[in-house]
N, C-alpha and C positions, 0 to 999 in steps of 0.2 A: 578615484571617484566611484568607479563601478563597484569596487569592493565594499565601500561604505553603503551604497544603495542595496547591494545584496544582503548585507548585515541587517539593514532596516527591514527588508522584505522577510528575511528569515525570522527576525525577532517578532514581527507582526504575526507571522504564521504560527509560531510557537505560542504566542500569547492567546490568539484566537483558539488554537487547538486546545490549550489548557482550559479556556473558558467553556468551550463546547463539550469537551470530552473528559473534563474533571481530573486534570493532573493534580495529584496531591501525594503526600507521603504514603497513603495506603494504596495508591494506584501506580506506583513506580514501576511495577512489573508490566503494566499495560496489558494484562492478560487475564482471561478467564477460560483457559483451554485445558483440556484433559486428554491425554493420549490413551485410547483404549483399542488394542489390537489394530494398529495402523489407522485409527480414526482420531480426529481431533474435534474439539468444540471450538469453532471460530465465532468471533463476535463482530458484528457490524453495528456501527453507531451512525445514525442518519440525522442530519440537522439542516436547517435552512441557511442559505447563503446570505439572506437579508438580515435576519436578526439572531441567527445562530441558535434558535430554539430547536429542540429535538422534534422530529417528525414521527408521530404515531401513525401506524397503518401503511407505511411505505413498504413496497414489495421489493425484495432482493431476489434476483434470479442468478444462480451460479451455473456457469457454462464450462464444461471440460474442454481441453485442447482439441478433442475430436469433434467439437461442435454440438454435442448432446447436452441437454439440461441435466445437471447433477442433482440439484435440489432447488427449492424455492420456499420463501416464507415471508412473513410480514413483521415489521417492528412493533414492539409493545408500546405501552403508553409513555415509556421513557425513551422511545426512539431507538431501541436496541433489539436486534435479532440475533439469536444464537443458533448456529447450525452445526449438526453432527455431520462431518465430512470425511470421506476416506482420504488418507494421505497417499497420493500416487506420486512417487518421486519424479520430478522433472529431470530428464536426462542432462540438461544443461548444468544442473547443480550436483549431479552424481559425483561422489568423492569430495565434494566441497561442503555440503550441508544437506541434512534431511529436509527437503523442501519440495512441495508441490506448487503448482500454479493453476489458478482458475481465472476466469473473467466474471466480474459481477456487473449485473445490470440493475440499476435502481430506478424505480418509478413511484411517483406519489401524486395524488390529486393536488392540482394547483402548482405543480413544479415541472420543470423540464427534466427529461430523462438524463441519466448519467451512466456511461459505460466505463468501468474501472478495469483496465487491462493489467495483467501481471500481479494479481492479488496473491500474496504468499499464503500457502496452506501449510501451517506448521504450529507446533505447540507454542503458547505464549504470543498469540497474534490477535490484534484488534485492528480492524479496517475502518477508518472514518470515511464517511461519504457526505459531501456538502452539496445539496441540491439548490439550484437557482429557481426562484419563483417565476411563473409565467408572466410575461409583460405584454399587455395589449398593443397591437400595432407593430410588433417587432417579430423577427424570426425567433421562434421558440424551438430550437433544435437540440438534439442530444449533445452532451458534452463528453469528451473523452479525456481521461486522466490515467495516471499510472498508480498501481497499488502501492502499499506501504512496505516496500522492500527495504530492509535494514541496510545501512551503509556498509556494514561488515560483510553481508552476503554479496553485495555488489563488488566490493573489493576482492573477495575470494574468487568470484567468477571471472573477473578481469585477469587476476593472477593465474588462474588455471589455464586460460587460453593463451595468454602472453607467454607463459612458461612453455606450453606446447609448441609455440612458434619460435622459441629461443630468443625472445626479445630481451633487451636489457633495460634497466631503469635509467631514468634521466638523472643527471647530476645537478642537484639544486642545493647550493651551500646553505641556504636559509631554511630548508625543509626540516621541520621538527619531528616528522613522522616518516613513514616509508614513502619515498618519492614516487611519483607517477611513472608509468611505463613509457618507454620511448618507442617510436615506430621502427627503430633500427634493431637489427638482429645482432646477437653476439658474434664476434669474429671467430 
């Protein structure tokens, strides 16, 4: 039952993502990034959680892991902001993938703020941000979400640390891919 509900939620998310951010044959790469001397062009696409229309004039603030503001800018009439960002390797991903991490804060008139943690800084990266409209008579507080980390990057980081600890994989006869790690160490 839970698996079916999860499939419905994921299918809905992918459908909405496709509507808002334009998945099509020409967008399969999901990227508009160029690496220049350890710098990348990141793209942020901001839309409303009510009607999924793009939001022009939204401000994105990128914050480094040390807490300082890296850069800031506003979305264009298409709800898109492109930022030239230095790629500072996140040590958690060293030896796994050339990947940096920043925090993005999005603000727009008429919308609640959103803080996106763990936004990947890498070539071929687009970060969607969905802002919720302000609702009168309700708490209008910032929302926290996780960045658009790819499943392969997540699997690689788990494998890196599981291998360091000498963990073994679970035995799952029906697993069609690499099975998840076990909490048990190899004997």
